[in-house]
C-alpha positions in Angstrom: 117.4 79.6 113.0 116.6 83.4 112.6 117.3 83.6 116.6 121.0 82.4 116.2 121.4 84.8 113.2 120.6 87.8 115.0 122.8 86.7 117.8 125.4 86.6 115.4 124.7 89.9 113.9 124.4 91.6 117.3 127.9 90.1 118.4 129.4 91.5 114.7 127.9 94.8 115.6 129.4 94.9 119.0 132.9 93.5 118.1 132.5 96.5 115.1 131.8 99.0 117.6 135.0 97.9 120.3 137.3 97.6 117.4 136.3 100.9 116.2 136.3 102.6 119.4 139.4 100.8 120.3 141.1 102.4 116.9 139.5 106.0 117.6 140.7 105.6 121.1 144.6 104.5 120.0 145.1 106.7 117.4 144.2 109.9 119.3 143.1 113.5 117.8 144.7 116.8 118.1 143.2 119.4 120.5 145.2 122.5 120.6 147.1 124.2 123.5 143.9 126.5 123.7 144.4 128.8 127.0 143.8 128.7 130.3 140.3 130.1 130.4 139.4 126.6 128.6 137.2 124.3 130.2 139.5 121.6 132.2 140.1 118.7 129.9 139.4 120.4 126.5 143.0 121.5 125.6 147.0 121.6 127.4 146.5 125.0 128.7 143.4 124.1 130.4 145.3 122.4 133.2 149.2 123.2 132.3 149.4 126.4 134.5 150.7 127.5 137.4 147.3 128.2 139.1 146.5 124.2 138.1 149.7 122.4 138.7 151.5 124.0 141.3 154.0 121.2 141.5 154.8 120.9 138.3 156.7 123.4 135.8 153.6 125.7 134.5 154.7 124.8 130.8 151.9 126.5 129.0 152.8 130.0 131.4 156.6 129.9 129.7 155.8 128.1 127.0 153.5 131.0 125.4 156.4 133.3 125.4 159.0 130.8 123.4 159.3 131.4 119.5 157.6 128.0 119.1 154.6 129.9 120.3 154.8 132.5 117.6 156.2 129.9 114.9 153.5 130.6 112.7 151.6 134.0 114.2 155.1 135.9 113.6 155.7 134.4 109.9 152.1 134.3 108.9 152.8 137.1 106.1 155.9 135.0 104.5 155.2 131.4 104.9 154.7 129.6 101.7 152.6 126.2 101.9 155.3 124.0 102.2 156.4 125.6 105.4 153.4 125.0 107.2 154.3 121.7 108.1 157.0 122.7 110.3 154.8 126.4 111.5 151.8 124.6 112.9 150.7 121.4 115.0 149.6 118.1 113.7 150.3 118.1 110.0 150.2 114.6 108.4 148.3 114.5 105.4 148.2 110.6 105.7 145.8 110.8 108.9 142.9 112.7 109.7 143.1 113.5 113.3 142.7 117.1 113.6 145.8 118.1 112.7 146.5 121.7 111.0 146.6 120.5 107.6 143.0 119.4 107.6 141.9 123.0 107.9 144.1 124.3 104.9 144.5 123.6 101.2 146.9 124.1 98.8 146.4 126.8 96.0 149.1 128.1 93.5 146.9 130.9 92.7 146.8 132.2 96.2 149.5 134.9 97.6 151.4 132.2 99.8 150.1 129.3 97.8 147.5 128.1 100.0 144.3 129.1 101.4 142.5 128.4 104.9 139.3 126.6 104.8 138.1 126.7 108.7 140.0 129.4 110.5 138.6 128.7 113.7 140.5 124.9 113.8 143.6 125.7 111.7 144.4 128.7 114.2 143.6 126.2 116.9 146.4 124.1 115.8 148.6 127.1 114.4 152.3 127.9 115.6 154.4 124.7 117.5 152.3 123.3 120.1 152.9 120.9 123.2 151.0 117.9 121.0 153.7 118.9 118.4 156.2 117.3 120.5 154.0 115.0 122.8 151.9 113.5 120.1 147.9 114.0 119.9 146.4 114.1 123.2 142.9 114.2 122.8 140.0 111.7 121.6 137.3 112.4 119.0 134.9 113.9 121.2 137.5 116.6 122.0 138.6 116.3 125.5 141.7 114.7 126.8 142.1 110.6 126.9 142.4 109.5 130.2 146.0 107.8 129.5 147.7 110.9 127.8 150.0 111.6 131.0 153.4 111.0 129.9 154.3 108.9 133.1 151.6 106.8 133.0 152.5 103.0 131.9 152.6 102.5 128.5 151.5 106.2 127.7 151.5 107.0 123.8 152.9 110.3 124.9 156.2 109.4 126.7 158.2 112.4 126.4 160.6 112.1 123.3 164.4 112.8 124.1 165.6 111.8 120.8 167.4 114.6 118.4 165.1 113.3 115.7 162.1 115.0 117.2 163.5 118.3 117.0 165.5 117.3 113.6 162.2 116.7 111.7 162.0 120.8 111.6 165.6 121.6 112.2 167.2 120.7 109.4 167.9 121.6 105.7 167.6 125.4 105.8 167.8 125.5 109.7 170.9 122.7 109.7 171.0 122.1 113.5 170.4 118.2 113.5 173.1 117.8 110.9 175.6 119.8 112.5 174.7 118.5 116.1 175.1 114.9 114.4 178.9 116.0 113.8 179.6 116.7 117.4 180.8 114.8 120.5 177.5 115.2 121.8 175.8 113.1 119.4 178.3 110.3 120.4 178.3 110.8 124.1 176.6 107.2 124.5 178.1 105.7 121.7 178.9 101.8 121.9 182.7 102.8 122.8 181.4 104.8 125.7 178.7 102.1 126.6 180.3 101.9 130.2 179.1 105.6 131.2 175.7 104.4 131.0 176.0 102.1 133.9 178.1 104.4 135.8 176.2 106.7 138.0 178.7 109.1 138.3 179.1 109.6 134.6 175.3 109.4 133.4 174.8 112.9 134.5 177.0 114.4 131.5 176.4 111.6 128.9 173.0 110.9 128.9 170.0 113.4 127.9 167.3 112.4 130.7 169.9 112.4 133.4 171.0 115.9 132.3 167.8 117.6 132.4 166.8 116.1 136.0 169.9 117.0 137.1 169.5 120.5 135.8 165.5 120.8 137.4 167.2 119.4 140.9 170.7 119.0 141.0 170.5 117.3 144.6 168.5 114.5 143.8 169.8 113.4 140.3 173.4 114.4 140.2 174.3 110.4 140.7 171.2 108.6 139.8 170.6 105.9 137.2 167.4 107.3 134.9 167.1 105.2 131.8 168.5 102.0 130.2 168.4 100.2 127.3 166.9 101.7 123.9 165.8 104.9 126.2 168.6 106.1 126.8 169.7 109.3 124.3 173.0 111.1 124.2 173.1 115.0 124.8 170.4 116.0 122.4 168.7 119.5 121.7 166.4 119.4 124.8 169.4 118.3 127.3 170.5 122.3 126.9 167.2 123.9 125.4 164.4 124.1 127.3 161.4 123.6 124.7 158.9 125.1 127.5 160.7 128.2 128.7 162.3 131.1 127.1 163.7 132.7 130.4 167.5 132.6 129.1 169.2 133.3 126.1 168.2 130.5 123.2 165.9 128.8 125.8 169.2 127.2 127.4 168.4 125.9 130.7 171.0 128.2 132.8 171.7 131.7 131.9 174.9 133.0 130.1 177.4 135.2 132.1 181.2 135.5 132.1 181.6 133.3 134.6 179.4 130.1 133.9 177.5 129.1 131.1 175.5 125.5 130.7 178.9 124.1 128.8 180.4 124.3 132.5 177.9 121.9 133.9 179.8 119.1 132.6 183.1 120.7 131.3 183.8 122.3 134.9 185.2 119.6 136.9 184.0 119.5 140.4 187.1 119.4 142.5 187.5 121.3 145.7 191.3 120.6 145.5 194.2 119.3 143.5 194.6 115.4 144.5 198.0 114.3 142.5 196.8 110.8 142.7 193.9 111.4 140.5 193.5 112.0 136.8 192.0 115.6 135.8 189.2 115.4 134.1 186.9 117.7 132.0 189.6 120.5 132.7 188.8 123.4 130.0 186.4 125.3 132.3 188.8 125.5 134.9 191.4 126.3 132.4 189.4 128.9 130.8 188.5 130.5 134.5 191.8 130.5 135.7 190.8 128.2 138.5 192.9 127.6 141.3 192.4 123.8 141.0 193.7 123.6 137.4 197.0 122.0 137.6 199.5 121.8 140.5 200.8 125.7 141.6 204.4 125.3 142.5 205.4 127.3 145.6 206.6 130.6 145.4 205.5 130.9 141.8 203.0 133.8 140.4 200.6 132.2 137.9 198.8 134.8 135.7 196.1 134.6 133.3 195.2 135.0 130.0 193.0 137.6 128.3 190.6 134.6 127.3 189.6 134.4 130.8 188.3 138.0 130.8 187.4 138.8 127.0 185.4 135.4 126.6 182.2 137.4 127.9 180.1 134.1 127.1 182.8 131.9 127.7 182.6 128.7 125.5 179.7 130.0 123.3 181.8 133.2 122.1 184.1 130.8 120.3 182.2 127.2 120.1 178.7 128.3 119.0 179.7 130.7 116.7 177.1 131.5 114.0 179.1 131.7 110.3 179.1 131.3 107.1 180.2 128.0 105.4 182.2 127.4 102.2 179.3 126.3 100.5 177.2 129.3 101.6 175.2 127.7 104.0 175.0 128.8 107.8 177.0 127.2 110.6 175.0 127.6 113.8 177.8 126.4 115.6 176.3 123.0 116.7 179.2 120.7 116.0 180.6 123.0 118.8 184.1 122.8 117.1 186.1 126.7 117.6 185.6 128.6 114.5 188.1 131.3 113.4 185.8 133.9 113.1 185.4 134.3 116.5 189.4 135.0 116.6 189.3 137.6 113.8 186.5 139.5 115.7 189.2 140.3 118.3 192.6 139.5 116.7 192.4 141.9 113.9 195.6 140.5 112.4 194.0 137.0 112.9 194.0 136.4 108.9 197.1 137.7 107.8 199.2 136.0 110.4 197.5 132.4 110.6 196.8 130.1 107.5 193.1 129.4 108.0 193.1 127.0 105.2 195.3 124.6 107.2 193.2 122.9 109.9 196.1 121.9 111.6 197.4 125.5 112.1 194.4 127.4 111.8 194.4 128.5 115.7 198.1 128.6 115.8 198.1 132.3 116.7 201.3 133.8 117.4 202.5 130.0 117.8 200.7 129.6 120.9 199.7 126.1 119.9 203.2 125.3 118.7 204.9 126.5 121.9 202.4 124.6 124.1 202.8 121.3 122.0 206.7 121.6 122.4 206.5 121.9 126.3 204.0 119.0 126.1 206.3 116.6 124.4 209.3 117.9 126.5 207.3 117.1 129.6 206.1 113.8 127.8 209.7 112.8 127.1 210.8 113.5 130.7 208.0 111.4 132.4 208.3 109.1 129.9 211.9 108.1 130.7 211.1 107.7 134.5 212.5 104.8 136.6 209.7 102.8 138.7 211.3 105.1 142.0 211.0 108.2 140.1 207.4 107.8 139.1 206.9 107.3 142.9 208.0 110.8 143.9 206.2 113.9 144.5 208.4 116.0 141.8 206.7 112.8 139.4 203.3 113.6 140.4 203.2 117.1 140.3 204.6 117.2 137.1 202.3 114.2 135.7 199.5 115.9 137.0 200.0 119.3 135.4 200.9 117.2 131.9 197.6 115.3 132.3 195.4 118.7 133.2 196.7 120.5 130.2 195.7 117.5 127.7 192.3 117.2 129.3 192.0 120.8 128.5 192.6 120.0 125.0 192.9 123.4 123.8 196.8 123.5 123.4 197.2 126.6 125.1 194.4 128.6 123.5 191.8 128.7 126.6 194.6 130.3 129.1 198.3 130.7 127.4 199.9 132.1 130.0 198.7 130.1 132.6 199.0 126.8 130.8 202.6 127.2 129.5 203.4 128.5 133.1 202.3 125.4 134.7 204.4 123.2 131.8 207.3 125.2 132.4 207.4 125.0 135.9 206.6 121.2 135.8 209.6 121.1 133.6 212.2 122.9 135.7 210.9 121.3 138.9 211.3 117.7 137.7 214.1 115.7 136.2 215.4 112.2 136.6 218.9 113.4 137.1 218.8 115.6 140.4 218.4 118.8 139.2 217.6 121.8 141.8 216.5 125.3 140.7 217.9 128.3 142.8 215.7 131.3 144.0 217.2 133.9 141.5 216.7 135.8 138.2 219.9 135.6 136.1 220.4 137.9 133.4 222.9 136.0 131.2 223.7 132.8 130.0 226.6 130.9 132.1 228.1 127.3 133.0 230.0 127.0 136.3 233.3 125.0 136.6 232.3 121.6 138.3 233.0 121.3 142.2 235.0 119.7 143.2 237.5 119.2 141.1 239.4 116.9 140.7 236.1 114.8 142.2 235.5 110.9 142.9 233.1 109.7 142.1 230.0 112.7 142.2 230.3 116.2 141.0 228.1 119.6 140.9 228.0 121.2 137.8 226.0 124.8 137.7 224.2 126.7 134.8 222.1 129.6 134.2 219.5 130.4 131.6 218.0 134.3 131.2 215.2 133.2 129.7 213.1 130.0 129.1 215.0 128.1 126.6 215.8 124.4 125.7 219.0 123.3 127.4 221.2 120.0 126.8 224.5 119.3 128.6 226.5 116.4 127.8 229.4 114.6 129.1 232.5 113.7 126.8 235.4 111.3 127.3 239.5 112.6 126.7 239.0 111.2 122.7 235.2 112.9 122.1 233.2 110.2 122.8 229.4 111.3 124.1 229.2 109.2 127.5 226.1 110.8 129.1 223.6 113.3 129.0 222.7 115.3 132.0 220.1 117.7 130.8 218.1 118.1 127.7 214.6 119.5 128.2 213.1 123.0 128.9 214.0 125.3 131.6 212.4 128.8 132.7 214.7 132.0 133.7 216.7 130.6 136.6 220.3 129.1 137.5 220.3 125.2 138.2 222.5 122.7 139.3 222.8 118.9 138.4 225.1 116.2 139.9 227.0 113.7 138.0 227.7 110.3 139.7 230.6 109.0 137.6 230.7 105.8 139.9 230.9 103.4 136.6 233.3 105.5 134.6 237.3 105.2 134.8 239.3 107.5 136.2 240.5 110.6 133.6 239.8 113.9 132.0 236.5 114.4 130.8 234.4 117.6 129.2 231.1 119.0 129.5 229.3 121.0 127.2 226.0 123.2 127.3 223.9 124.1 124.3 220.9 126.6 124.9 220.0 128.8 122.3 222.8 130.5 120.6 224.9 129.6 123.9 227.4 127.5 123.7 230.6 126.4 126.2 232.8 123.8 126.9 234.5 123.1 130.3 237.1 120.4 131.6 236.9 118.4 134.9 238.9 115.5 136.2 237.8 112.1 137.7 240.5 110.7 139.8 239.7 107.5 141.8 
């Protein structure tokens, strides 16, 4: 019996050892980033350097120059005890795993409200280090666990691309997460857009993992689906900001110039030529730059860009990532990516006095830019909406429709490039009409309405009119008793002389009148139909 008891005791002891070691191994312990001079396997820096990992990004060498690497050191004279959880590594008071919290204790009598109990180990975990984002990587013995490598199957340290990872600190007094959550970036893979994660041409700009891989190697990852299911993350913080490198401003993955910023990687359509049979997509970058492939350019027309093309030295960032105060006193860091009037006021001294900034529908309608653009959009929409199936197949329809779709895709209602956008719309309106209006190459100085010819006619006659400046024009036909029987022209026309045909095949012989209305100009003329 004693032998059986001994065997049972040994078995229990063995199981206890195995269970204890398994728990310790699965828990993992914090090692600290260390330095490149550490013995390999005892810290992150001991391996992750340009010398040791030539084929990989030298994370330590670049990370040590980031603000994360000085998150505690640069502010240690002012940080309170409550601040330490976001300025040190491994802070978790519920677990004993060698995190920074184990080497410091709260002390209300101390100057900053705490005292360091073990300075050697505390400073090993000071600042925001690798393990703060990748999780504890070592064992209790002070060496890296063999399965810590992020790409090992079932590794506990798999890269976390979620916004919540950054948001655990970047919220509250630094409300990046809350503001990002209100942006369209946060919805880039929402259920209503679920089709994008299955389309290889979409994932680059809708999935964080894909965007990061694309930025690192555009040729290899432009059209590659990398993740599926619950791994998919929208365009989160780490998509645009590189936590390992401070080479570019704000740790962006790309430099900031007046010609290109990281926003352009998705908001600047990659097209080599205008395809009238395609639907324009992501045109805002093209519009702001005045790119030759933004909209259809009509022959013999001159297209000029507005000041924003040259004045926006940081392009999208100037207006859409503009740090400014909110009405409640908090700071808007620009991570909602909504345009801010403060950016406009910086260049336009009369902005506040000329725009009702309290009206969200008019707060960017400076000098009526958006009102004018919207009226042109509406006029062109009305023309195209009334097109017959035959008209819709014509080249003129496709040209005008492409300009309409390009402007709508830009979405700024003319603000990004006022001159170019409004010119494209006006040219589309002038060029396209279902009634066959033709434009002559001259620049009249007065309004006019010419006598129709031939007159009398049977059954087709031509009417010419001129406008010295862009305006809405309407030409209506009336019968002898004053009843309106046809509308030949009704839309916006740029400066020029035009001719329109009226086919009166379905009308009875007799006297008719035609009238033009354009701004303050009105004129009526008589014509005779003889069959």
